Structures are given as structure tokens and as C-alpha cells.
N, C-alpha and C positions, 0 to 999 in steps of 0.2 A: 529701253528708255535710258538715256544717260544725262545725269545732272552734274554740274560743277558748282561748288560753293567757293567763292574767292574772298578771303579776308587776310591780308598781309600786314595787319596791325600788330601791336605788341601783345604779350601773353594774355593780359586781362581781357582785351577785346576779343581775342581768339577764343578764350574759354567761354565767353558769353555767347559765342556762336553755336555751342554744343546743342542748346535747345532747338535752334533752327534746323540743324542737321538731323536731329531725332524726329522733328516734326515732318521733314521731308521723307524720312524712312517710314514713318507711320502712315503717311498718305500714299506713298508709292512703294510698297514693300518689295516689289520685284525690280525696282530700278537699280542701276549702277550709279553710285554717288562718289565723286572725287572731291577732294578738298585741297585748296591751294593756300599755303601758309608762309609766314615769315620763317627764315632759316632758324634751325635749332628747336622748332616746335613740333617737328614731324613725329618723333617717337611717341609723344603723348597722344597724338591724334591717330596714329597708326594702330593703337590698341583699342580704338572704338569700333565696335561691331557694326555700327550704322554706316561706316565708310568702306568703300572698296579699295580706293587708292588715295595716297596722300603725297603731295608734291611740295617741296620746300623751294621758296624763291629767295635767292641770295643776291648779294651786291653785284656779282658778275652779270646778272640779267637786267641790270639797270642801264648798262651801256647801250649805245645804238645797236651794236652787233648782237649783244645779249638779248635785247628786246626783240629783234627780228627773229632770232632763234626761238624765243618763247612764243611769238606769234605763230610760227610754223608748227610748233609742238601742240598748242591748244587747238589749232584749226584741224590738225590731223587726227585728233581724238573724237571729232564729230559729235559734239554734245548737242542734245536736244534742248536743254534748258541751262542757262548760265545765270547764277544768282550772285550779284555783286554786292558784298556787304562792306566794301571799303570805297571811300569817295574820292580817291586821288585821280589825277589825270591818267597816270599809268594804269590804274585799275580799269578805267573806262576804255582805254585803248586796247587792253588785253581782251576785255569783254567783246568789243567790236570785232577784233581779229579772230575770236573763237568761231565766228560764223554760226553760232547757235541760233535757230529760228526764233527762240524765245529767250530774251535777255532782260532780267529784272534788276533794277537798281533804284537808287534814291533820286528824287527830283532835285533841281538846283542848277548847278553850273552847266554851261553850254556843252561841255564834253560828255556829261551824263545824258543830256537830251539827245546827243548824237549817237551814243553807244547803246542805249537801252531801248528795247521795244515797249517795255512797260515800266512805269516808275510809280513810286509811292512816297509820300511825304515822310521825312524822318521824325517829325513831331517832337522836336526839342522842347523841353519844358512841359510836355504833356505826357509822354510815355517814358518809361525807363528803357535802358538799352536793350534788354532782352526782348521786350515787346516791340521795340523799334525794328529789331532784326526779324522777328516773327511776322511783322507787317509785310516783309518782302514776299511772303507766300500768298498774301491776299490776292494779288493780280492773277495768280495761277488758277484760282477757283473757277473763273468763267471762261477760260480759254477753250476755244472750239465752238462756243455758243455766243460769246460776247467779246468785247474788246475790239481793237483796231482790225479792220478787214484785212490789212496787209499781213497780219500775223495770225493765221489760223491753221496750224499744222494739223493734218488729218488725224494724227495719232491721238490728239486731245479729245477727239469725239468718240474714242473707244470707251466702253463702260468702265474699264479698269481705271482710267484716268478721270472720268467724270465723277467717280465715287470719292475723289479727293475732297470735294466740297463738304462731304459729310463729316470729315475729321476736323473741320475748322470751327471754333478755335481749338488748337490741340489741348489735350488734357494736361494741366500744369504738372502734376506729379510724374507723369510719364516722360516728359521731355526735360524738366528742370531738375536734374540730379547730377551727382558728381561723375567725373569721367570713369570709365571702366579701366581697371588696372590689372596687370597680370598677377595670377595667384602667387607666383614665386616672390614677386616684389612685396605683396601684402604680408606674406609669411616672414619675409626679412624684416619688415617694419615691426611686426608683432614681436619678433624675437628681440629686437632692439628695445622696445618698450618694456619687455619682461626683464631686461638687464638693469633697469633703473631701480634705485631704492624706492621703498614704499612712499606714496604721496602723489598728489596731483602733478600734472606736467604742464608747464608754461612754455610756449614757443614764442621766441622774439625774432622779428624780422625787421631790422632797422633801415633797410635800404629801399630805394625806389629809383627808377630810371630818371625821374624828374627831380632836380635838386630841391625845389621849394616844397615838394611833398614830404620831405624827410623831417621828422621830429628830431629834436636834439639828441645827440649821443648821451649827454648828461641825463636827460629824461629817461631814456631806455635803461641806462645804468642804474639809476635810482630804483626803478621798478624791479630790475633783475636782482639787485641786492636785497630788497624787501621780500621778494618772493622766496629766495633761498633761505633767508632768516626765518620765514614763516613755515618752512618745511616743504616747499614745493621743489620739484626738479625743474631745471632750466635747459632748454635746447635752443641754441643760437643758430639761426638760418641766415644765409646770405648768398646771393647769386654771384656769378663770375664778375670780378672787378669790385665786389663789395666786401671782400674779406678784411681789408684794413679797417673798415667801419666796425665790423663785428669785433675785431681785436681791441679797438678803442673802447667799445662798450664794456667788455670784460675788464679791461684795465681800470676804467673809471669806476666800475662797480666793486673793485677790490677782489675780484674772483679769479682764481687761477683756472686754466683750461682743464687741469687734472683734479679739480674739486669733485668729490664723489657725487654731488647733485647736479653737476654741470656737464653738458655735452656740446662741444663746438663743432657743428656740421657745416660751417660756412664754406661755400665753394665746393662741397664734396658730393652734392646730390644732383642727379639729373632730374628732369621734370617728373618722370614717373615716380621716382623715389621721394621727391619733395611732396607730391600729392599723397603718397602712402604714409609718410611720416606725419603729415598734418592730421590724418585721421585718428591718430592716437593721442592728440592733444586735448587737454581739458580747457585750455584757453590759448588763443593765438593773438598776440599783440603785434600790430603791423601798421605801416603807413598805407596810404591809398596806393595800391600797386597791383601788378599782375598776380603775385602769390596770394594777395588778399582775396581776389575773386576765385582762385583755385581752392582756397580754404572754405569760404562761405558756401559755395555751391555743393560742397561735400557735407554740409550741416555741421561744420566745426564751429564752436563758440568763438566768435571773432570780436576783438575790440580794435576798431579801426580809427586812425587819427587823420582827420581831414583839415587842411588849411586853405590852400589857394583854390580848391574846388568845392562845389556845393551840391546839394541834393538835386537841384533843378537840372543839372547836367545829365542825370539819369544813371549814374554809376555807383550809387550807394549800395553796400552789401545788404543782403537780406538774411532770412533764416534766423539763426541764433546770434545775430550780430548787433553790436552796439557801436554807434559812431559818436566819437567825441570831437567837438569843435570848440573854438574859442567862444566865450560867452558873447551874446549880442552887444552888451555894453562895451566890450573890449575889441569887437571886430573892426578891423581897419576898413576905411571907406573903399579901398582898392580891391577888396575881396568880393567876388572872385576875380582873379587876374588872368584867366585864360582857361581853355578847355582842359589842358594838361597842367598848367602852371609852368612858368619859365624855370630855367636852371638856377637863376639868382633872383632874389627878392628885389623888385624895382625900387622899393623904399629903403632897402638896406637893413631893416630891423627884423624882418621875418616874423612880425607880430602875430600873424594868423596861426603860427605854429608854436612860438614861444609862449603864447598866452594860454596854452593847454598845460596845466601844471602837473608835475609828477604825482603829487598827492591825490589829485582827482583821478588820474589814470590808475594809480594803484588801488584805490577804493573800488573802481569798476572791475579791475582784474581780480582782486582778492575775492570779490563776491562770486565770480565765476569759478574760481579755483576751489573755494572752500564751502560753497553753499550748494549742496546737491539738491535735486538733480540738475546739473548744468547741461547734460546731454541726454540723448535718447529720443 
């Protein structure tokens, strides 16, 4: 039995697909499960024991020639089940090209209706994203005994696959946990933590792919300065292309990169190491971003700053997370302004983020740094 899970969205969306992948593995322990991801995410997912193969999809495969090559590749792998967790036109066309007899995706646009043999509602405003993704497995429960007559692969009538219904819904602790990481990387992160001076550790991640999701560098700098003055260690994180933002935060905080309590790791960590370093934090201050999801799903105490996006979208962090937003009285009427938030504020004042004050953020961060037990 061969499964394919397709989600070529950004890091955060991909990380939220991990529970879906683990639920497939729990229901079909003998199946081969492949995963298709956005370029540069492969190493993180290749370390997951629930997966057999990981394929990265890059820009070259968006051209007509590249798409045709991709169609031939997925068709040649002869999947039995294709699970489409991404809603784009391209995602639908690749699902159709796979030729899998069972193709599950979301309802909605015409191309999804064409591409998928089984669909489920995405339930925006009702379910969070992890549950929306897990809903993609619901149509698989009755295959072989129910569903459209045109899609009844005989394999689904074998007892090994009929038993899948008994595992629904999947046990939450079993599927919703952090990614598996290589032992060598975990030991490297532990050694790094041991090299820091005594005191709690605050991680700052001031970047985000989307411009309006970024809190002010002045705000991050104020919290960084107060944390160091209070005796905490500071680790600064930033992804590729965000290094300048991290530099500005340190400069505005009046902190030198060689300060004994400061470690600037901006642009220096791959995803495996980012995840490992996050596990050693006592608090992680971050915008709404992919690294935020990578942190909270590992049970790291997260303080997340949300502006253009809201809880109803289903992407709020869980676990030991606190979300800070502008107060209702100060919330601009344009909020939310989109599923991701645009690169620039339509109003020009970015009030949904500037209304979150450094004093308020510091009080929340300070409590997590200095009021044990923050973790465990």
C-alpha cells in the first residue's frame, strides 16, 4: 500500500501536517508513505520515522516542462492513496496526474472537484488547522464498503485496511508531538545550552515571511534589553534573508554580539538545528511564523504576537503558548486583513502590531522566564 501526502506550503503549514502523517502511519503501519514538500524543508521531514521518502518541490517544477516531468514522476510511483493538503491549482493537477485510485482533498474550487475522488470540507472558523488536516483521513474510513461506486479498490476490503476505522479519531498525544530529531543534533544543542551562563534562556525570532506579521524591531529590542538586564540569556534567531533584522534588534537594544549573555544565531541554523535549539529555551518570543509552529509543537513556552491574523483562521499556537494581540478597544476595523496578512499595511500605520506594547510583552515574557515551572 502506497500513500502520498502533498503539502507544498510554507514551514508552519508543513509542520502542522506532521499529526496527519503520524495518523496515517498509526492506521496503516505497513504502508509506504511519501511526502511532497516545499524546497528546503526536506531535511526536517526526512528525519521522521513515519515517512519512507521525502520529495522537495522547487521553482523549476512550476514551469510547463517541469510540471510535465513532475506528472510523470508521481504517476510512475503508482500510489494507492493521494492526500492533498494544499488547495492550489497546481496541487490539484498533480493529484490528478498521480493516477492514484483514491485521491482525497478539500471541497471548493472546480479544480479540486475534478482532481479528487473524495473531498472533505476545510471547516474554516470551526476547526483549527491540525484538525482540518486530520479531516482528510475521514473519507478513508469507509472505503471498500461505502463511498462512490467508481472508487472501490479491492485492497480496501482487506482486513488490514478495514481496521483503520478503529483508530479514528487518532489519539492526540500520539500524533501531535514535536518532530523527531537526530541524536547528534540534540547533543549539539545540549552542549550549546551548557555553554551559556547560569540563568533562563529567551529566544527571540523577529522575522516572518509576511511583512505585516512582524512586530517592531524597537519592541523586540526593548524586550531583549530588559531580559539581559534581568539576568536571562538571549539567543537571537533569524532565517535566511532576515539577518539584517536581527542585527537591527541587537543594535537598538544596545547589545553587542559578543555580550556574554547574548548569542546571535541568525541565519546560522538549518531547520533540524533550529528545532533542537528551540527545545532548550525557557521562552520563545516570536511573530506568527513557521518557526512559531515548530516551537509550540515541541512544547516550548511560546509568546506569539498576532496582528493581521486572528484565532478564527485556526493557526493559533497551543501547548504552553500565550498569544498577545492588540486590545479590542484599539483593534483597527480592518483586522483581519487576510489569511496571511499582506506585505505592507493597507492603512499605512500597522496599528494591529504597533498597538502591542513592549511593556505588556515583557511582563508576559518575564513571567515565563522567572516563574517556574515554565516547562515540564
